[in-house]
MARBALO-918253 format. One line per 4 residues: number of its first residue (from 1); for each residue y, z, x of N, C-alpha, C, O. Coordinates in Angstrom, 2 decimals, always signed. Example, Ala and Ser with C-alpha at 12.3 -4.5 7.8 and 13.67 -1.06 7.14 Angstrom:
MARBALO-918253
1) -5.69,+7.80,+13.19,-4.50,+7.80,+12.30,-3.30,+7.80,+13.20,-3.32,+8.46,+14.24  -2.25,+7.08,+12.85,-1.06,+7.14,+13.67,+0.03,+7.87,+12.90,+1.14,+8.04,+13.41 $
end
This chain:
MARBALO-918253
1) +77.43,+37.34,+86.89,+77.41,+38.51,+86.02,+78.38,+39.57,+86.55,+78.68,+39.61,+87.74  +78.84,+40.40,+85.67,+79.78,+41.46,+86.05,+79.07,+42.64,+86.71,+79.73,+43.45,+87.37  +77.76,+42.75,+86.56,+77.02,+43.88,+87.11,+76.73,+43.74,+88.61,+76.36,+44.71,+89.26  +76.90,+42.55,+89.16,+76.59,+42.33,+90.57,+77.74,+42.82,+91.44,+78.90,+42.57,+91.13 $
5) +77.43,+43.54,+92.55,+78.49,+44.04,+93.42,+79.14,+42.92,+94.22,+78.52,+41.89,+94.48  +80.39,+43.13,+94.61,+81.10,+42.17,+95.44,+80.71,+42.44,+96.89,+81.16,+43.43,+97.48  +79.89,+41.59,+97.46,+79.36,+41.80,+98.81,+80.45,+41.76,+99.87,+80.29,+42.37,+100.93  +81.55,+41.07,+99.61,+82.66,+41.03,+100.56,+83.27,+42.40,+100.76,+83.60,+42.78,+101.88 $
9) +83.42,+43.15,+99.69,+83.96,+44.51,+99.79,+83.00,+45.43,+100.53,+83.44,+46.28,+101.30  +81.71,+45.26,+100.32,+80.71,+46.09,+100.99,+80.72,+45.81,+102.49,+80.63,+46.74,+103.29  +80.82,+44.56,+102.87,+80.80,+44.18,+104.29,+82.05,+44.68,+105.02,+81.98,+44.98,+106.21  +83.17,+44.77,+104.33,+84.41,+45.18,+104.99,+84.69,+46.67,+104.86,+85.74,+47.14,+105.30 $
13) +83.78,+47.43,+104.28,+83.98,+48.87,+104.10,+83.91,+49.59,+105.43,+83.02,+49.32,+106.24  +84.84,+50.51,+105.65,+84.86,+51.27,+106.90,+84.44,+52.71,+106.66,+84.97,+53.38,+105.77  +83.48,+53.18,+107.44,+83.01,+54.56,+107.29,+84.10,+55.57,+107.65,+84.01,+56.73,+107.24  +85.11,+55.15,+108.39,+86.19,+56.05,+108.81,+86.99,+56.55,+107.61,+87.68,+57.57,+107.71 $
17) +86.92,+55.85,+106.49,+87.66,+56.25,+105.30,+87.02,+57.45,+104.59,+87.66,+58.12,+103.78  +85.77,+57.72,+104.91,+85.05,+58.81,+104.25,+85.46,+60.16,+104.83,+85.76,+60.27,+106.01  +85.46,+61.18,+103.98,+85.77,+62.54,+104.42,+84.50,+63.22,+104.90,+83.42,+62.96,+104.37  +84.63,+64.09,+105.90,+83.50,+64.88,+106.35,+83.31,+66.04,+105.38,+84.27,+66.75,+105.06 $
21) +82.08,+66.23,+104.91,+81.78,+67.32,+103.99,+80.56,+68.07,+104.50,+79.65,+67.48,+105.08  +80.55,+69.37,+104.26,+79.38,+70.16,+104.57,+78.65,+70.41,+103.26,+79.25,+70.80,+102.27  +77.35,+70.18,+103.28,+76.57,+70.42,+102.07,+76.29,+71.91,+101.93,+76.04,+72.61,+102.91  +76.34,+72.38,+100.69,+76.06,+73.77,+100.40,+74.97,+73.83,+99.34,+75.10,+73.23,+98.27 $
25) +73.91,+74.54,+99.64,+72.81,+74.66,+98.71,+73.17,+75.72,+97.68,+73.35,+76.89,+98.02  +73.26,+75.31,+96.43,+73.68,+76.22,+95.37,+72.49,+76.90,+94.70,+72.54,+78.09,+94.39  +71.43,+76.15,+94.48,+70.25,+76.70,+93.81,+69.09,+76.72,+94.78,+68.25,+75.82,+94.81  +69.06,+77.77,+95.57,+68.01,+77.88,+96.57,+66.68,+78.19,+95.89,+66.62,+78.95,+94.92 $
29) +65.61,+77.59,+96.39,+64.29,+77.85,+95.84,+63.83,+79.24,+96.28,+64.17,+79.70,+97.37  +63.07,+79.91,+95.43,+62.58,+81.24,+95.82,+61.58,+81.13,+96.97,+60.88,+80.12,+97.12  +61.52,+82.17,+97.76,+60.58,+82.19,+98.87,+59.18,+82.50,+98.34,+59.02,+82.92,+97.20  +58.19,+82.29,+99.19,+56.81,+82.58,+98.81,+56.66,+84.06,+98.49,+55.95,+84.43,+97.56 $
33) +57.34,+84.91,+99.26,+57.27,+86.36,+99.03,+57.84,+86.72,+97.66,+57.28,+87.58,+96.96  +58.93,+86.10,+97.27,+59.54,+86.37,+95.97,+58.61,+85.99,+94.83,+58.46,+86.75,+93.87  +57.97,+84.83,+94.93,+57.07,+84.41,+93.86,+55.85,+85.33,+93.79,+55.36,+85.62,+92.70  +55.36,+85.77,+94.94,+54.22,+86.70,+94.94,+54.60,+88.03,+94.29,+53.81,+88.61,+93.54 $
37) +55.81,+88.52,+94.57,+56.27,+89.77,+93.95,+56.37,+89.61,+92.44,+55.99,+90.52,+91.69  +56.89,+88.48,+91.98,+57.01,+88.24,+90.55,+55.64,+88.15,+89.89,+55.46,+88.65,+88.78  +54.69,+87.52,+90.55,+53.33,+87.43,+90.00,+52.73,+88.82,+89.85,+52.11,+89.13,+88.83  +52.91,+89.66,+90.87,+52.34,+91.01,+90.84,+53.01,+91.88,+89.77,+52.35,+92.72,+89.15 $
41) +54.31,+91.69,+89.56,+55.00,+92.55,+88.60,+54.90,+92.03,+87.16,+55.27,+92.73,+86.22  +54.39,+90.81,+86.99,+54.18,+90.27,+85.65,+55.39,+89.57,+85.07,+55.42,+89.30,+83.87  +56.40,+89.28,+85.89,+57.59,+88.56,+85.42,+57.25,+87.07,+85.41,+56.65,+86.55,+86.35  +57.64,+86.40,+84.29,+57.38,+84.95,+84.26,+58.64,+84.17,+84.21,+58.61,+82.94,+84.18 $
end
């Protein structure tokens, strides 16, 4: 089938080809304090 990966390519893959990246959190979750403030002020 065409959907099956070529295992030969996977076995010969070198991690050295990958670029180093730093992850950046774009959508940070609100803190517990923030949610408590919103509950008290009535914001939903």
